[in-house]
N, C-alpha and C positions, 0 to 999 in steps of 0.2 A: 504494500500500500504506500509505503514511503517513496518508493521509486516512481510510482504512478503520480503522486503529488508533486514530486520534483520535476517530472516530465511536464506536467501541466503548468507549473510555475515557469519553467524554461520557455514554454510556448507563449505564455502571457507576456513575458518580458521580450519576446521576439528573438530569443537566442536559438530557438529551434522552430521548424515548421511543423504544423499539426499533421500527423500522419495517422490515419485511422488504423492501419495495420499495426503500428507501434502501440497505440492505445489498447487495441484488442489483445495483443500479446501480454502487456502489463496487467490488464484486467483478468485475463485467463489465469494468471499465476496465483491469484487469491480467490478465484471464483468458487472453488470447492468449499473453502472455509466459509465464504459468505452464504452459500446455499445451506450449509449445515446449520449455521447460526439462524438463518431465517426459518428453517424448519423447526428448530427448537423453540424459537420465539412464538410461532403459531401454536405449538403445543402448550407452552407456558401461559399464553393468553386465552386458551380455550376455556369454554364454560365449565368443564369438569374441574379444572384446576382453580379457576376464579372462585367457585363456590366454597372452596376450602378457606378463603380469606375474607370474603365479603358476602353479605346477604343480597338478595335481589333488590331490596329497597336501597341499600348503599350503592349498588351498581347504577341504579337509575339516577342517583344524585351526582354521579361523576360527570364533570363537565366535558362533554364530547361533541 
């Protein structure tokens, strides 16, 4: 992720040209970790898990 951010900063400063193939390569390097995190987040925020911590009334009061 650090390399991706560094590349984007270099592009913003005009030090490098934006190349989508370079971006894709950098993004693919952390894609597996990102998808695993997102899958875990969906499970954590699922109704079954949320019931363990909040009542239905408390959930309705959450600002969303």
